[in-house]
Each structure stands twice: as structure tokens, then as C-alpha cells.
C-alpha positions in Angstrom: -32.0 -1.6 35.9 -29.4 0.6 34.3 -26.8 -0.4 36.7 -27.7 -4.1 36.3 -27.6 -3.7 32.5 -24.2 -2.1 32.7 -22.9 -4.9 34.9 -24.3 -7.5 32.5 -22.7 -5.7 29.5 -19.3 -5.5 31.3 -19.4 -9.2 32.0 -20.2 -10.0 28.4 -17.4 -7.9 27.1 -14.9 -9.5 29.5 -16.2 -12.9 28.6 -15.7 -12.2 25.0 -12.2 -10.8 25.7 -11.4 -13.9 27.7 -12.6 -16.2 24.9 -10.6 -14.2 22.3 -7.4 -14.4 24.3 -7.8 -18.1 25.0 -8.9 -19.1 21.5 -6.4 -17.0 19.5 -3.4 -18.0 21.4 -2.2 -20.6 19.0 -3.0 -23.1 16.3 -5.0 -25.4 18.6 -8.0 -24.8 20.8 -6.2 -23.6 24.0 -9.6 -22.8 25.4 -10.0 -26.5 26.0 -6.8 -26.7 28.1 -7.0 -26.6 31.8 -4.9 -24.6 34.2 -1.2 -25.5 34.0 0.9 -25.5 37.2 4.5 -24.5 36.5 7.0 -25.7 39.1 10.2 -23.7 39.6 13.0 -24.1 37.0 15.1 -27.2 37.3 18.8 -27.5 36.3 20.0 -30.6 34.4 21.5 -32.9 37.0 24.7 -34.6 36.1 26.2 -37.8 37.5 29.6 -39.3 36.4 30.2 -43.0 36.4 33.7 -44.4 36.2 33.8 -48.0 34.9 36.3 -50.5 36.2 39.3 -51.7 34.1 38.1 -54.1 31.5 40.4 -56.9 32.6 39.9 -56.1 36.3 43.4 -54.8 37.0 45.3 -51.7 36.1 48.2 -52.5 33.7 51.6 -51.0 34.3 51.7 -49.8 30.7 48.3 -48.1 31.0 47.8 -46.9 34.6 44.6 -45.1 35.7 44.3 -41.4 35.1 41.0 -40.7 37.0 40.7 -40.6 40.8 37.5 -40.0 42.8 37.8 -37.4 45.6 34.4 -37.8 47.2 30.8 -38.6 46.3 30.5 -35.5 44.0 34.0 -34.7 42.7 36.9 -36.3 40.9 40.3 -35.3 39.4 42.1 -36.5 36.3 45.8 -36.5 35.8 47.3 -34.9 32.7 48.6 -37.7 30.5 51.8 -35.7 29.8 52.4 -34.3 33.2 51.2 -36.4 36.1 51.7 -33.5 38.5 49.1 -31.5 36.7 45.4 -32.4 37.4 42.0 -31.2 36.4 39.3 -31.2 39.1 35.5 -31.5 38.4 32.5 -31.4 40.6 29.1 -32.8 39.7 25.8 -33.7 41.4 27.1 -37.3 42.0 30.2 -39.3 41.3 30.1 -43.1 41.2 33.5 -44.9 41.3 34.6 -48.3 40.0 33.0 -50.1 42.9 29.6 -48.5 42.5 26.8 -50.9 41.7 23.9 -50.6 39.3 21.6 -50.1 42.2 23.7 -47.3 43.5 23.4 -45.3 40.3 19.7 -46.0 39.9 18.7 -45.2 43.5 21.0 -42.2 43.8 20.2 -40.4 40.6 17.3 -41.9 38.6 14.7 -43.2 41.0 13.8 -39.7 42.6 12.6 -38.3 39.3 9.9 -41.0 38.7 7.4 -39.3 40.9 7.3 -36.3 38.6 5.6 -38.5 36.0 2.6 -39.0 38.3 2.3 -35.2 38.5 1.9 -34.9 34.7 5.5 -33.8 34.1 8.3 -35.1 31.9 11.6 -36.7 32.8 14.7 -37.8 30.9 17.7 -39.9 31.6 20.6 -39.7 29.1 23.7 -41.9 29.1 26.6 -40.1 27.5 30.3 -40.9 26.9 32.9 -42.2 24.5 32.6 -45.7 22.9 33.4 -48.5 25.3 32.8 -46.4 28.5 29.8 -48.5 29.6 26.8 -46.5 28.6 24.7 -49.5 27.4 25.7 -51.4 30.5 24.5 -48.5 32.7 21.1 -48.3 30.8 20.4 -52.0 30.1 22.7 -54.0 32.3 22.4 -57.8 32.3 20.0 -60.3 33.8 22.4 -60.5 36.9 22.9 -56.7 37.0 19.9 -55.0 35.6 20.5 -51.4 34.6 18.5 -48.1 34.7 15.8 -49.1 32.2 14.6 -52.4 33.7 14.8 -50.9 37.2 12.9 -47.8 36.3 10.1 -49.7 34.5 9.6 -52.1 37.4 9.3 -49.2 39.9 7.1 -47.0 37.5 4.7 -49.9 36.8 4.4 -50.5 40.5 3.7 -46.9 41.2 1.0 -46.7 38.6 -0.7 -49.8 39.9 -0.8 -48.3 43.4 -1.9 -44.8 42.3 -4.5 -46.1 39.8 -6.0 -48.8 42.0 -9.8 -48.9 42.4 -11.0 -46.2 44.7 -8.2 -43.8 44.0 -9.1 -40.5 42.3 -7.1 -41.2 39.1 -7.1 -44.0 36.6 -3.6 -44.6 35.1 -2.4 -46.3 32.0 1.2 -46.8 30.6 2.4 -47.1 27.0 5.9 -47.6 25.6 7.6 -46.7 22.3 11.1 -47.6 21.3 13.2 -46.1 18.4 16.7 -45.6 17.2 18.3 -42.7 15.3 20.6 -44.4 12.7 22.4 -42.2 10.2 19.9 -39.4 10.7 16.9 -41.7 10.2 14.3 -42.2 12.9 13.5 -46.0 12.9 10.7 -47.7 15.0 12.3 -50.7 16.7 8.9 -52.1 17.6 8.0 -52.0 13.9 11.1 -52.1 11.8 9.1 -52.2 8.5 7.7 -48.7 9.1 10.7 -46.9 7.6 12.1 -43.4 8.4 9.7 -41.5 10.6 9.2 -37.7 10.8 9.6 -35.6 13.9 6.9 -33.0 14.4 6.1 -30.3 16.9 2.5 -29.4 18.1 1.2 -26.0 18.9 2.4 -26.2 22.5 6.0 -27.1 21.6 5.6 -30.8 22.4 7.7 -33.1 20.2 5.7 -35.8 18.3 6.5 -38.7 16.0 3.4 -39.6 13.9 3.3 -43.3 13.1 5.5 -44.4 16.0 4.2 -47.6 17.6 2.8 -47.4 21.1 2.3 -50.6 23.1 0.2 -50.6 26.3 1.9 -52.3 29.2 0.6 -53.0 32.7 3.3 -55.3 34.0 7.0 -55.9 33.7 6.3 -59.1 31.7 4.4 -56.9 29.2 7.4 -54.6 28.9 9.8 -57.5 28.4 7.6 -59.1 25.7 7.9 -55.9 23.6 11.3 -54.6 24.6 13.5 -57.7 24.3 12.7 -58.5 20.6 12.9 -54.8 19.7 16.4 -54.5 21.3 17.6 -57.1 18.9 16.6 -54.8 16.0 19.0 -52.1 17.2 22.0 -51.6 14.9 25.4 -52.7 16.5 28.8 -53.4 15.0 32.3 -54.4 15.9 35.3 -51.9 16.0 38.8 -52.2 17.4 37.7 -50.7 20.7 34.3 -52.4 21.2 33.0 -55.7 19.8 29.4 -54.7 20.2 29.5 -51.0 19.6 26.1 -49.2 19.3 25.9 -47.6 15.9 22.8 -45.6 16.7 21.1 -43.6 19.5 18.4 -45.6 21.2 15.4 -43.9 22.8 12.8 -45.6 25.0 9.7 -43.4 25.5 7.3 -44.4 28.3 4.0 -42.4 28.6 1.9 -42.3 31.8 -1.7 -41.2 31.1 -3.9 -40.2 34.1 -7.7 -39.6 33.9 -9.6 -38.3 36.8 -12.6 -40.4 37.8 -14.8 -37.6 39.1 -15.5 -34.0 38.1 -14.0 -31.9 36.7 -12.5 -35.0 34.8 -9.0 -33.7 34.3 -6.3 -35.7 32.5 -2.5 -35.6 32.7 0.3 -37.0 30.6 3.8 -37.6 31.8 6.6 -38.8 29.5 9.8 -40.6 30.5 12.7 -40.6 28.0 15.4 -43.2 28.6 18.2 -42.5 26.1 21.3 -44.6 25.3 23.5 -42.4 23.2 26.0 -43.8 20.8 29.6 -43.0 21.7 31.9 -40.5 20.0 34.7 -42.2 18.1 38.2 -41.4 16.9 38.4 -43.2 13.6 42.2 -43.3 13.8 41.9 -45.6 16.8 38.7 -47.5 15.9 40.0 -48.4 12.5 36.6 -47.7 10.9 36.2 -48.1 7.2 33.4 -48.2 4.7 30.0 -48.4 6.4 31.5 -48.2 9.9 33.2 -44.9 8.9 29.9 -43.5 7.6 28.1 -44.5 10.8 30.8 -43.0 12.9 30.5 -39.7 10.9 26.8 -39.5 11.6 27.3 -40.3 15.3 30.0 -37.7 15.7 28.0 -35.1 13.8 24.9 -35.5 15.9 27.0 -35.3 19.1 28.7 -32.2 17.9 25.3 -30.6 17.3 24.3 -31.7 20.8 27.3 -29.8 22.2 26.3 -26.7 20.1 22.8 -26.9 21.6 24.2 -27.0 25.2 26.5 -24.0 24.4 23.7 -22.0 22.9 21.4 -22.6 25.9 24.2 -21.6 28.3 25.0 -18.5 26.4 21.4 -17.4 26.0 21.6 -17.3 22.2 18.4 -16.3 20.3 18.6 -19.4 18.1 19.2 -22.9 19.6 20.1 -25.3 16.8 17.7 -28.1 17.8 16.8 -28.7 14.2 20.3 -29.3 13.0 20.1 -33.0 13.8 17.4 -35.6 14.5 18.9 -36.3 17.9 18.8 -32.7 19.2 15.3 -32.3 17.8 14.2 -35.3 19.8 16.0 -34.0 22.9 14.4 -30.6 22.8 12.3 -31.5 25.9 15.3 -32.8 27.7 17.7 -29.9 27.2 16.3 -26.5 27.8 12.7 -27.9 27.6 10.1 -29.1 30.0 11.7 -32.3 31.5 13.4 -33.1 34.7 16.7 -34.3 33.2 19.5 -36.5 34.4 22.8 -36.9 32.4 24.9 -39.9 33.3 28.4 -39.3 31.9 30.3 -42.6 31.5 34.1 -42.5 31.5 37.0 -45.0 31.3 39.9 -45.1 33.8 42.7 -46.0 31.4 45.2 -43.3 30.5 44.9 -44.1 26.7 41.3 -42.7 26.9 42.5 -39.5 28.5 41.3 -37.2 25.7 37.9 -38.9 25.4 37.5 -38.7 29.2 38.3 -35.0 29.3 36.0 -34.3 26.4 33.1 -36.2 28.1 33.7 -34.4 31.5 33.8 -31.0 29.8 30.5 -31.7 28.1 29.0 -32.9 31.4 30.2 -29.7 33.1 28.6 -27.5 30.5 25.4 -29.6 30.6 24.8 -29.0 34.3 24.4 -25.3 33.6 21.4 -25.9 31.4 18.1 -24.8 32.9 14.8 -26.7 32.1 11.3 -25.4 32.9 9.1 -28.3 33.8 5.3 -27.9 33.9 2.3 -30.0 34.6 0.6 -31.1 31.4 -3.0 -31.1 32.4 -6.3 -30.7 30.5 -9.9 -31.6 30.6 -10.9 -35.0 29.2 -12.5 -34.9 25.7 -16.0 -35.9 26.9 -16.0 -32.8 29.2 -15.1 -30.4 26.3 -18.1 -30.6 24.0 -19.9 -27.4 23.0 -22.5 -26.1 25.5 -25.9 -27.0 24.0 -28.7 -24.8 25.5 -32.4 -25.6 25.2 -35.1 -23.0 24.9 -36.1 -23.7 28.5 -32.5 -23.2 29.7 -32.3 -19.8 27.9 -35.6 -18.7 29.4 -36.0 -17.5 32.9 -38.2 -19.4 35.4 -41.5 -17.6 34.6 -41.0 -18.0 30.9 -39.9 -21.6 31.3 -43.0 -22.4 33.3 -45.3 -21.0 30.5 -43.3 -23.0 27.9 -43.8 -26.3 29.8 -46.9 -28.4 29.4 -49.1 -29.4 32.3 -47.5 -32.8 32.5 -44.0 -31.3 32.9 -45.3 -28.9 35.5 -46.6 -31.7 37.6 -43.2 -33.5 37.6 -41.1 -30.7 38.9 -41.1 -27.0 39.7 -38.8 -24.4 38.1 -35.4 -23.7 39.7 -35.9 -20.8 42.1 -34.2 -17.5 41.2 -30.9 -17.2 43.2 -30.7 -14.1 45.3 -27.9 -11.8 44.5 -24.9 -12.4 46.8 -23.4 -9.6 48.8 -19.7 -9.0 48.9 -19.6 -10.8 52.3 -21.9 -13.7 51.2 -20.3 -14.7 47.9 -21.1 -18.3 46.9 -18.1 -20.7 47.1 -17.2 -22.2 43.7 -17.0 -25.5 45.5 -20.7 -25.7 46.2 -23.1 -27.7 44.1 -20.4 -28.8 41.6 -21.7 -32.4 41.2 -24.8 -31.3 39.2 -23.0 -28.8 36.9 -21.5 -29.6 33.5 -17.7 -29.9 33.9 -16.9 -27.8 30.9 -19.3 -25.1 32.0 -17.8 -25.2 35.5 -14.2 -24.8 34.2 -15.2 -21.8 32.0 -17.2 -20.2 34.8 -14.3 -20.5 37.2 -12.0 -19.0 34.6 -14.3 -16.1 34.0 -14.7 -15.6 37.8 -11.0 -15.3 38.1 -10.8 -12.8 35.2 -13.6 -10.7 36.7 -11.9 -10.7 40.1 -8.6 -9.6 38.5 -10.3 -6.7 36.8 -11.7 -5.5 40.1 -15.4 -6.4 39.4 -17.6 -6.0 42.5 -20.5 -8.0 41.2 -21.6 -11.4 42.4 -19.5 -14.4 41.3 -20.8 -16.2 38.2 -21.5 -19.4 40.1 -23.9 -17.5 42.4 -25.9 -15.8 39.6 -29.3 -17.1 38.4 -29.3 -20.0 36.0 -30.7 -17.9 33.2 -27.9 -15.4 33.4 -25.3 -18.1 33.5 -26.7 -19.8 30.4 -26.9 -16.5 28.4 -23.3 -15.7 29.3 -22.0 -19.1 28.4 -23.9 -18.9 25.1 -22.2 -15.6 24.4 -18.8 -17.0 25.1 -19.4 -20.0 22.9 -20.6 -17.8 20.0 -17.5 -15.6 20.3 -15.3 -18.6 20.5 -16.7 -20.0 17.2 -16.6 -16.6 15.5 -12.9 -16.1 16.4 -12.0 -19.6 15.1 -13.9 -18.9 11.9 -12.1 -15.6 11.3 -8.7 -17.2 12.0 -9.5 -19.8 9.3 -10.5 -17.1 6.8 -7.5 -14.8 7.6 -4.6 -17.1 8.7 -2.1 -14.4 8.1 -3.6 -12.1 10.7 -1.6 -11.9 14.0 -3.3 -13.5 16.9 -3.3 -12.5 20.5 -1.3 -14.5 23.0 -2.4 -15.4 26.4 
């Protein structure tokens, strides 16, 4: 009896310690969050696209200064000394003859699968004004770009993976916004005004009030996206008759819900970002409003460069908060996303300085390391508090006395499970269908904790029902007590898991 009491006390203490570590880890109830699988770190992948000459031919007065060497490298001739060249190597190089399908299939399509694993992905189009960023991302009806191609493939994947009879049910939503002069504007609801960027307790970036539209087909996507695209701010400059005056971000969320126990849920996010181009106001001739817009664009891109440099240098402070753009890109650069940067450049010699600047930024960006993870948790209906009746708290003999004669005729009490030896431990996968999913998740977590501490007792899933219920009630009480104390003393430091 003494040994059994000691084992029971040790289990209760470890259960309380586990609940404290889980519940006090942050501002939200992390005890509700399931195990998170963390894939290996992933470097930001960089592709460079060289657009053709605007008029289709290279003029004698403005010859090309960029030459592709192979599928991953290029060189650029110095505009003052043609014998001097700069060489760059990236994950992919797409020359003037490359098609929209080449760019999409070679660099973008492979990352879509990560969304179905509950991970995030980002595609950014970067480059000077007039280099073809919007064409790469949007394209035309005859030459669709990255965005329409990605949505068609992603919706097809979700239909296949979420079909009847598959283990997961999938749904897709879209949001569309622009950052114009440091204001976050909802393109699906232009009347909503400037929106605020927030961060939750796990570091995820949120925008409260941003419209989310459910889509299940490409026709649904077009019905929302095409009118919203007309709300984006554009303007004419000397270099570009339809210059984007804002950064545009299309956010696509893929929600997955498991149809059977333990009823997990996953969320993957895809960011498709068309950045406004940096501008030299001496050449664009910007004045008045256009000059103000250009200043906001150049400032945000300058901060973006500072963020990349800070990440590469391992600085203690990364200036994400210095602009709305970098705040929103926190997941994409140094965060949790699989990221692709498509640097768009022009071949003409008069754009030499802009091209070198874009290539240098791309070269620095490919050194940034992201740390993707699977965003997985239990569904809300499986997370309710464990409610124990008197009969569940009592052992079989006491429960039999508490039942009336009618109840006794209906069924007999659950037999007491025999203690399992070290060689006959019950598998956690046995008899899961009749167990509450929330209780199952917690028992498995406590089993792993006991095993890591060297406990030689029987696994929790093989112990009698009465012992399981008492232990779970203790964990729930400790959980609520810790939460109550944290509210009473918010300034007290909390343990981290």
C-alpha cells in the first residue's frame, strides 16, 4: 500500500508539474495545443527573372547589360567598363525566353504541398519599377501568372485531399489587402479603413477585421479577386504607365479538420505578395502625391533591407516593427514560412543601378533561414473541461452501491484492470474509439512525461478507470488554479515549456 501510495503521489506531482508548464507558457491556453512537428530549417529560396526588352529588340543606344550563364547564374556588365562584370548565383535564373509556366512550375508549385501539412508558405515578387513584378504575379488572360496558377492547383489539391472518405475535411478562405502609405487597406472591403496588425501569443501575425471569403472553386476566387484588384492603387510615372503605388498581399488559408479521433485541426497560410518597385524620383519625375507615395514605398523597402541584414548578422533586434510591410512579412523572412523570392530585373543598361541593387538584395535574402513548423491543435469540441460524475470518480464496488436496481440490471460495472508488467504494457492505440479525445491527448502527454522521468509504473492508459479519472480531475484543478493565479498576479514570471 505504501509503495502504491508513493507511486500515486509521484504521478499526481508530475501531472501538476506538467499542467503548470503547459498552462503557464504564455498568454493563451497552450495546454489546448497538440504536439507540433518541426521540420528542419529552410533557407529562403531566390529566383531571378529577366524580362525581355519592352519593344522586343535591343536598341543600339541602350544595349543589354545582363547575360544568363546557366539555369542558376548570371552576370552583369559594368555600365562604365564593359570588361568588368559581376557574377551572381541563385536557386534559379529565368531568362528572357522563359514563360509564366516555367517560373511557376520551377519555383512556386513545389511549395504548395506544405500547406496541406499545416505549414505556411510565401511568394514575394521584388524588383525596381517596370521590371515585370505584377506581370509575374498576375499575368494576363493569355499568360496567367503565379497567383491564378497557384490558386487553380491549390483548390484542386484541397478537393482531392478533402473528398468524402478521406481522413481530413478541408476548406479554403482568401483575404486581399494593400499597404498604401503605411496604411493597411482591405481590398475586399475598401470602406473598412486602416486596419491594425496584431501578434498572438504564439507569434502569428493577425489583422483583426480583415475580410475572409470562403472559396471552393476558381470561379469563386475570380468573383472576389477581380473586383478587389481594381481597388488597388496605381498611377502613371515616366517609367511605367500603370505603376503599383502600394504593396499587395493575397492571403489564402487552408483549414483542415480531422474527421475521426483525436479530431486534430491544421491551418496552413499562403502569402502571395506583389511588392511595389523602388523608384529614383529624378528619373520618374514624381511630384506631389506621386512623390509622397514614392517616399513611402522606398522607406518600406529600405526597412525590408534592414530586416534581411539584421537576420543575416544575427542581431538581437530585428526591426520588423519599423514598417507595416516588414511587420506583415515577419512569417516570410526569418519566420515560419517556406519562402520564395522572385527578383525581377530589366535588361537595359539604363537600369544598371536598379538591377545591381535588386540582385544584391536577392543575394542577401537567400542567406535568411526560416523555421517552418506544423500548426496543429485539437478541435474546439474536443477541448472542453473534463466533467466527472460521482460514479466515474468512485471505484466499481462503490459505483455499484450508488446505482439503483434498474441501472444494475442494464449493465455491470467496468472490471478493474490488472496492473501491467513492464513487458505487458498496454499500447496507447488500444481502445481509443471509446475514450474522450481530450482525455486521450492529456493521458498520452502524461505518459510521455512519466517515461522521460524514468517512471517504472504502468502506463496511464492501462490503469483502472477510477485512477485515471482522479488523476485527470487533479490535472484539471491544477490547470484552473494556475490560470486563476496568473490573472490575479499578471506581473509574476511564468514558466516556459
